[in-house]
N, C-alpha and C positions, 0 to 999 in steps of 0.2 A: 651433445648438441644436436637438436633436430635440424631437418633439412632447411626449413625457412630461416632458422637462426643462423645457420652456416652461410646461407646466401646473403643475408643482411651483413654479416661480418665481412664477407668478400667484397660486397659493394662498398663498404666503408673503406676497406684497404685500397681498393682501386681509386676511389675518389681522393683519399688522403695522399696516395702516391702522386697523382697528377697535380694536386694543389700544393703539397709540401715542396715538390721539386720545382714548381713554377714560382711560388711566392717565398719559399723559405719557411723555417719553423716559426720564427717570431711574428711574421706577418700573416700567418694562417690562423684562422679561428675554427673552432669546432663547428660552429653554425655554418660556415662556408662548406665544410666537408659534409655535414648532414644534408645541406641543400643539394649538393651534387650527387650524393648517394641515395637520396630519397629515404632518409632515415631520421630518427629523432635523437636528441641529445641523450636520452635515457639508454638508447641502444649502444651508443659509444661508451657510456659509463659502464654498461653491463659487460661489454666485450673487452674493453681496454682500460677502464677505470679512470684514466686521465689523458690529457693531451700529450704529456711526456711519454707515457707508456704506449700510446697509439703511434707516436713518432718512431719509437724503438721498433715496434712490430712492423711498421711500414717499411723501415729500412731493411729489416730482415726479409720481408716479402719482396722488396725490390732486388736485393742482392742474393736471393736464394739460388739463382742460376750460376753465381760465381763459384759454386762448389767445384765445378770442373777445373777451375784454375787453382783451387786450394789443396792440391795434392801434396803440399809440403808436410802434411801430417803423416805421409808415408815417406820414409827416407829415400832419397834419390840413389838409385843403383845404376851406375854406368861402369863399363869395363874397358872401353877403348875410345879412341878419338871419334870414330864414326858414331857410336852410341851417344857420346857427349854432344856432338854437333846436332844430332837428330833431336835430342831432348831440348837443347837450347832453341832450335828452330820451332819446335812445337810450342814451347813456352811463349816465345815472341808472337807467333802466329795466333795462338789462342787468345792472348790479351788484346792484340790489335783487332781480331775478329769480334770479340765481345764489345770493345769500345766503339767500334764503327757499325755494329749490327743495327739495321734500321727498325727492328722490332721495338714496340712501345716500351717494353720493360727495360731494354738496353739503353734507350734514350733516357729513361728515368734514372738508371744507374749513373750515366754520365752527368746528368744535372745534379744529382745528389752528391756525387763525388766532388764536382766543381764547387757546390755551395759549402760543403763541409771543409773544403780546402781553404776557402777564402773567408768564411764566416762560421767557424766551428760551433756546434751546439753541444749540449751536455751528453749527447749520445755518441759523439765521436769515439770515445774509448771503446765502446761496444763494437763499432764498425772496424776500428783498428785491430781489435783482438780477433774478431770472427772472420773478417774478410781481407783487409788490406795487408796486415802483417803476414798472414800465411802465404799470400802471393809473393811478397818480397822475400820471405824466408826460403821458399822453394828456389827462387832465382839465386839466392846466395849459396844454397847447397850446390847448384849447378856451377856457378862461377868458381866455387872453391876448388873444383877439379882442374881449373886452368890458371890459378893464381901462382905467380913465381914463388920460389922458396923463401925469398926475403920479404914477401908481402905480409902485412899485419892485418888485424881486424878492421882498422880504419880504411885501408886500401879496398878491402872487400865491400865495405859499406858505401864508399864513394862510387865504386863500380856499379853496385846495384841501384843506387839512386840515379846515377847517370843513365842507365838503361831504362829504368822505369819512366824517367822524364821523357825519353825518346818516344815511348809508347803512349803515355798518358796525355801528351800534348794534343793528341787527336780527340780527346774528350771534348775539346772546344770546337765542335764540328757544326754548330748551328750558324746560320748566316749572320754576318758576312765572313766569319772565320773559315767556313768550308772552302771558299774561293781561294784562300791563301794556303790551305793545308793540302787540298786534294787536286792533283793535276787534271785538267779537263781532258776528256777523250779516253780515259782509262775505265774499264769496268772495275767494279769493286773487287772482284777476285784477282784481277791482274794487279791492281794496286796492292792488295794484301801480299801477293807473292813477291812483288818487287820491294816493298817496304820491309818485309820480313828478311829478305836476303841482304839488303843493304845494312840493316842493323846487325845481322849475324856477321857479315863481312867485317864490320867495324870491331866486333869482339875478337874475331879470329886474327886480325892484324896485330893485336897486342897480346892475346892470351893463347896458349896451346895446352892441350890435354896433358895432365900429369897424373899418373896413377897414384892413389893414396898409399900404395905399397912401396913407392919409390921415394 
């Protein structure tokens, strides 16, 4: 791919990200994207073949930074309560930081997540496999170290969904929801620290570290 062709492809992805997350898959047209990207329909067909494939690649483009959260592909290794709490804190803080990051790409992530949650498209299975499930799976690996001996798989999943909900509620951060979710007078970093600690405290009230060897 030559330099000009790559620039055109990137312009199309940027335009598609903004329009798809703003209008949704069904309400977006290729011509709208082309108009925003200053590209023609032939360029979209050349690079992406179809609207559906463009949507898939746009989602991958938007969620590419989620890789930092997707470390579930590497097994969780913790050996004591201190390491376990530190890993839990990092997981919570990283997800909250990503969800509330003011950068444009993170805003697109939240909008896309919200749209796919309420009006799933055909690409949702791709997003689940590549981005959402790995984040949940890492959390479940961490929670497994604190589950009581009589807990079963259903208990673990209930815990993971409960904790994910506590974090992903902040994806609804655009006005007027931001006024309900974020206390006035706190810096973003102070809010992150307090919210992370409160969620972690809620875990530690009910769960405690148990070595897999016990």
